[in-house]
C-alpha positions, -999 to 999 in steps of 0.1 A, spaced: 321 -764 52 289 -746 61 256 -749 46 251 -760 11 241 -797 12 217 -818 33 227 -816 69 248 -784 64 233 -752 79 231 -721 56 250 -698 78 282 -678 69 300 -668 99 338 -657 96 362 -662 124 400 -660 131 399 -682 161 418 -714 157 408 -748 169 358 -825 137 355 -855 155 383 -880 161 368 -915 158 336 -903 147 312 -913 119 298 -891 88 265 -876 93 243 -887 61 207 -872 61 179 -896 57 196 -928 70 176 -944 97 204 -949 122 222 -916 117 210 -888 140 195 -856 126 220 -827 133 199 -799 118 210 -776 145 247 -778 138 266 -747 124 301 -742 112 320 -709 119 344 -702 90 379 -688 90 379 -651 79 406 -659 52 390 -691 37 353 -696 34 358 -733 30 380 -736 62 360 -746 93 371 -727 125 346 -735 153 311 -751 158 278 -740 173 242 -747 175 211 -730 163 188 -723 192 162 -700 175 154 -682 142 182 -656 149 204 -669 176 234 -694 176 252 -706 207 290 -714 209 318 -708 233 332 -673 241 364 -682 225 347 -685 192 323 -656 196 349 -630 202 365 -633 169 337 -635 145 335 -604 124 308 -608 96 273 -617 89 262 -610 125 244 -581 141 253 -589 178 278 -610 196 276 -616 233 301 -631 257 293 -641 291 304 -612 314 324 -637 336 343 -652 308 379 -658 317 403 -667 287 430 -679 310 409 -703 332 382 -711 306 356 -702 332 321 -691 316 334 -701 282 300 -694 265 287 -669 239 259 -662 217 257 -648 181 228 -630 166 227 -634 128 213 -609 105 186 -628 88 162 -655 100 171 -692 96 146 -710 75 129 -738 94 103 -749 70 124 -776 52 143 -805 65 177 -792 70 178 -766 96 160 -768 130 169 -753 163 179 -775 192 162 -774 227 183 -763 257 184 -784 289 169 -768 320 190 -790 344 223 -775 355 240 -808 363 248 -838 344 247 -876 352 275 -898 347 268 -924 320 244 -901 303 246 -907 266 248 -881 239 261 -870 206 290 -846 199 293 -832 163 313 -810 141 333 -802 110 369 -802 104 399 -824 117 399 -860 125 435 -860 135 454 -833 153 466 -803 133 502 -812 139 499 -841 115 519 -833 84 493 -847 60 459 -835 74 431 -856 63 404 -830 73 370 -842 72 353 -809 60 321 -830 64 296 -832 94 310 -859 117 295 -872 150 303 -897 177 282 -911 205 298 -904 240 289 -907 275 293 -881 305 320 -890 329 320 -885 366 335 -851 373 361 -860 400 373 -890 377 377 -867 347 394 -840 367 419 -866 378 423 -881 343 431 -846 329 454 -834 357 485 -817 343 468 -812 309 436 -794 317 419 -779 347 382 -789 346 360 -761 361 330 -763 381 308 -750 353 321 -778 329 318 -816 325 336 -840 305 323 -867 281 337 -895 259 351 -930 264 385 -929 282 410 -947 262 388 -953 233 401 -928 209 368 -910 207 369 -872 211 362 -836 197 392 -825 176 408 -793 162 381 -769 150 354 -785 168 356 -758 196 320 -745 205 303 -775 189 272 -791 207 267 -822 227 231 -833 226 214 -859 246 186 -877 231 150 -870 238 133 -883 269 117 -918 264 134 -928 233 167 -943 225 161 -937 187 190 -916 173 167 -894 152 148 -881 182 156 -846 185 171 -841 221 185 -813 242 218 -793 241 238 -800 273 273 -790 264 297 -771 242 331 -783 234 355 -762 255 388 -778 247 399 -805 223 426 -833 228 418 -853 195 419 -884 217 455 -877 228 461 -903 255 427 -915 252 415 -882 269 377 -873 269 364 -839 259 358 -809 283 324 -792 277 309 -759 290 277 -771 308 249 -753 290 224 -758 319 248 -739 343 240 -708 322 204 -714 313 191 -683 329 218 -661 313 209 -674 279 173 -668 283 179 -632 296 199 -624 263 178 -643 238 144 -649 252 148 -686 245 
């Protein structure tokens, strides 16, 4: 759930959209080898405040970034929601959106911090990053669903675009404004209700997991490691100027 302990962000958003990390690890604040995920938010289901629906990331004192598929159904605790004008729900193109919250985030403590945005509109195969989220660790069709309801993360790497496109052929059409990341065949992937969640690369010049990095992707589709598939992401850098024009960030 959102925001009442350690790494959780004090944001209450409500959504009816339906989509944690399969093969991931729990994020425990203060542990040396666990990344700081202070930017992570959870968008909650409108009918159940304890039910994670989508993910997102804090990028300023008032703005959250997520996918358009998550933004379009949020209904409370916000004063503005913005979908990219080119968003196509059928093809998944331009699946990116922004939410402006009604009150400022509090950045003075240790639990909530904005994440920096990449200024590069391309990704590099082999680039390492962290994907994080709340919710399922197994697909929703499992009868007994051991939802994490905890913040989970996994270390993944960017996969070459044509290789990923071929891997997902027949299951998902990877657009030019997207990339995919994971470990093919390793069973590590975003899962149900991780849509809109962040992939962040570590800061330049450091391999330490607690170095705050840059946001490069938003979970655009989830396979829950089905067939060992990686996760498709909307490329944040591809839409950097649009984000700046809306938020000033």
